[in-house]
C-alpha positions in Angstrom: 107.2 102.8 112.5 105.2 100.6 114.2 102.0 99.0 113.3 99.5 101.4 115.2 101.0 104.6 113.2 99.5 102.8 110.3 96.2 101.8 111.3 95.6 104.9 113.5 97.1 106.8 110.4 94.3 105.0 108.0 91.5 104.7 110.0 91.6 108.7 110.9 91.8 109.7 107.1 88.8 106.7 106.3 87.0 108.4 108.8 87.4 111.9 107.4 87.3 111.0 103.7 83.9 112.2 103.3 82.0 112.5 106.3 78.3 112.5 104.4 78.9 108.8 103.5 78.7 105.9 105.6 82.3 104.5 106.6 81.5 101.2 105.1 80.6 102.9 102.0 83.7 104.8 101.8 85.6 102.3 102.6 84.2 99.3 99.8 84.7 102.1 97.3 88.2 102.5 98.3 88.8 98.7 97.9 86.9 98.9 94.6 89.8 101.7 93.4 92.7 99.5 95.2 91.2 96.4 92.8 90.9 98.0 89.8 93.7 99.7 89.4 96.0 96.7 90.8 94.0 94.4 88.7 93.8 96.7 85.7 97.9 96.5 85.0 97.1 92.8 84.2 94.3 92.8 82.5 93.8 96.1 80.8 89.9 95.9 81.0 87.1 98.5 79.7 84.7 97.2 82.6 87.3 97.8 85.2 88.0 101.4 83.6 84.5 102.1 83.6 84.3 100.8 87.3 87.4 103.1 88.4 86.0 106.0 86.7 82.0 105.5 88.2 83.4 104.9 91.9 86.0 107.9 91.6 83.6 110.4 89.8 81.5 110.9 93.3 84.4 112.1 95.3 86.4 115.7 94.7 89.7 116.2 93.7 90.8 116.2 96.9 89.2 113.0 98.7 90.5 111.6 95.1 94.8 112.1 96.9 93.1 110.9 99.9 92.6 107.4 98.3 95.9 107.2 97.0 97.3 108.1 100.4 95.1 105.1 102.0 96.7 103.2 99.6 100.5 104.3 100.2 99.9 103.4 104.3 98.4 100.0 103.0 101.6 99.6 101.1 104.0 100.6 103.8 102.6 99.1 106.3 102.9 95.5 104.0 106.2 96.2 103.6 106.9 96.9 106.8 105.7 93.0 108.2 103.7 90.7 106.9 99.7 91.2 108.8 96.1 91.0 107.4 95.9 94.8 107.7 92.7 95.5 105.7 91.3 92.3 107.6 92.0 94.4 111.1 90.9 97.6 109.8 87.7 95.8 108.9 87.1 94.7 112.2 88.3 97.8 114.4 85.9 99.6 112.9 82.8 97.1 113.0 82.3 96.7 109.6 81.5 93.4 109.4 78.2 91.9 109.1 77.6 89.5 112.5 74.4 88.4 111.7 76.0 86.0 109.0 79.6 85.5 111.1 81.4 87.9 109.3 84.7 87.9 111.8 88.6 88.1 110.7 90.9 85.3 112.4 93.6 87.6 114.3 96.5 87.5 112.5 98.5 86.1 115.6 96.1 83.4 115.4 96.2 82.5 111.6 100.4 82.6 111.9 99.6 80.1 114.5 97.6 78.0 112.2 100.1 77.9 109.6 102.8 77.2 111.7 100.7 73.9 112.7 99.7 72.6 109.1 103.4 73.7 107.3 105.4 70.6 106.9 108.5 71.6 105.8 109.7 67.9 104.2 106.3 67.9 102.4 107.1 71.2 100.6 110.9 70.5 99.8 109.7 67.2 98.1 107.4 69.0 96.1 109.3 71.5 95.3 112.4 69.0 94.7 109.8 67.4 92.2 108.8 70.4 90.2 105.5 70.5 92.1 103.8 73.7 93.2 102.7 73.8 96.8 98.3 74.4 96.4 96.9 76.1 99.1 92.6 76.2 98.9 90.9 78.6 101.4 87.3 78.3 101.0 86.3 81.1 103.1 89.3 83.5 103.0 87.8 86.6 104.8 90.4 89.1 103.5 92.9 86.6 103.1 95.4 86.5 106.7 95.7 83.0 106.6 97.3 82.8 103.3 99.7 85.6 104.3 100.6 84.0 107.3 101.1 80.4 105.5 103.3 82.9 102.8 105.2 84.4 105.7 106.2 81.0 107.1 106.9 79.9 103.7 109.7 82.4 103.8 110.3 82.0 107.5 111.8 78.4 106.3 113.1 79.6 102.8 110.7 78.8 100.7 110.2 81.4 97.7 106.3 81.5 97.8 106.5 83.4 94.7 108.0 80.3 92.7 106.1 77.7 94.4 103.0 78.6 96.2 99.7 78.8 94.0 96.2 79.9 96.3 92.8 79.6 95.5 90.8 82.0 97.5 86.9 81.8 98.2 84.9 84.2 99.6 80.7 84.9 99.3 81.0 88.8 100.6 82.5 91.4 98.3 84.6 93.4 100.6 86.1 90.3 101.2 86.8 88.9 98.1 88.7 92.4 97.0 90.7 92.6 100.4 91.9 89.6 99.6 93.0 90.4 96.1 94.5 93.7 97.1 96.6 92.2 99.9 97.5 88.6 98.1 98.5 91.3 95.0 100.4 93.2 96.7 102.4 90.1 98.9 103.0 89.2 95.4 101.3 85.7 96.1 100.1 83.6 92.9 96.9 83.6 93.2 93.1 82.9 92.0 90.5 85.1 93.6 87.1 83.9 94.0 84.0 85.7 94.7 81.3 82.9 95.5 79.6 80.5 97.7 82.0 77.1 98.3 78.9 75.1 99.1 77.0 76.1 96.6 79.9 76.4 93.8 78.0 79.4 92.7 80.3 82.4 91.8 80.2 85.4 90.3 83.8 87.5 90.0 87.1 86.1 89.5 90.3 87.9 89.8 94.0 86.4 89.9 97.1 88.4 91.1 99.6 89.6 88.6 102.0 86.7 90.0 99.9 84.3 89.2 101.2 85.6 85.9 104.2 86.3 86.6 105.2 82.9 87.7 103.7 80.9 85.3 101.1 79.3 87.2 99.1 78.1 84.3 102.0 76.2 82.5 103.1 74.5 85.9 99.4 73.6 86.5 98.9 71.9 83.4 102.3 70.3 83.6 101.4 68.9 87.4 97.9 67.8 85.8 99.9 66.3 82.9 101.8 64.1 84.6 99.0 63.1 87.1 97.1 61.9 84.0 100.4 59.6 83.4 101.0 58.3 86.8 96.5 57.7 86.5 97.1 55.6 83.4 100.2 53.8 84.5 98.1 52.5 88.0 95.4 52.0 85.6 97.3 49.8 83.8 98.9 48.2 86.9 95.7 47.2 88.6 94.3 46.2 85.2 96.9 43.5 85.2 97.1 42.5 89.3 93.2 42.2 88.7 94.3 39.4 85.6 97.0 38.0 88.3 94.0 37.6 90.5 91.9 36.1 88.5 94.3 33.7 87.3 95.5 32.1 90.8 91.5 32.3 91.9 90.9 30.1 88.7 
């Protein structure tokens, strides 16, 4: 199936799902249901369960089934190829807030930028030293640039599910959920945050399942421990150099 089929099918189902509500609300409810369902596999949270139930009870059984079909289309689209599917839906249906400059970067642009910033030598050295490739996205949107970087790693025969760790932040709730859903479905280890990067005020944090499955927390602790040892050695060396300088100065 071509990508355009998934896009058209998804948008048609979304627009016809509940015409009594605004398209923005229906799409946001879809994102809420997906986020709760995917996160619940890891968190087993009463809060997530209640949020899911409160959202789905506003719709009929038939409409609830349509939400499931929308998720299936999303999964198939991402299985077909790497892409920012939800971001494209978001922009095609004009769901973004232009007053705050909310525009999703076209995936072709994200891929081009990922290839420019990609350093095969640096990644090889880090992996050889048992280090993680860390990626920070302070205004992640729907996660398009992260997906593009993961795709680029795969094209160069690096397993991003084992060697990549992402911290993704966005102030907008729908962007936060879109990023979490797509990074989860693509198996990208990530910490996804809703909040303001500039003021460092954060509201929600969710970890993707592969954050836990890949043992990212253990790997980060190991890196931090090694870095502390390196800092101590550097500090001791600097102290010795300072003593030698003082001797020469005397």
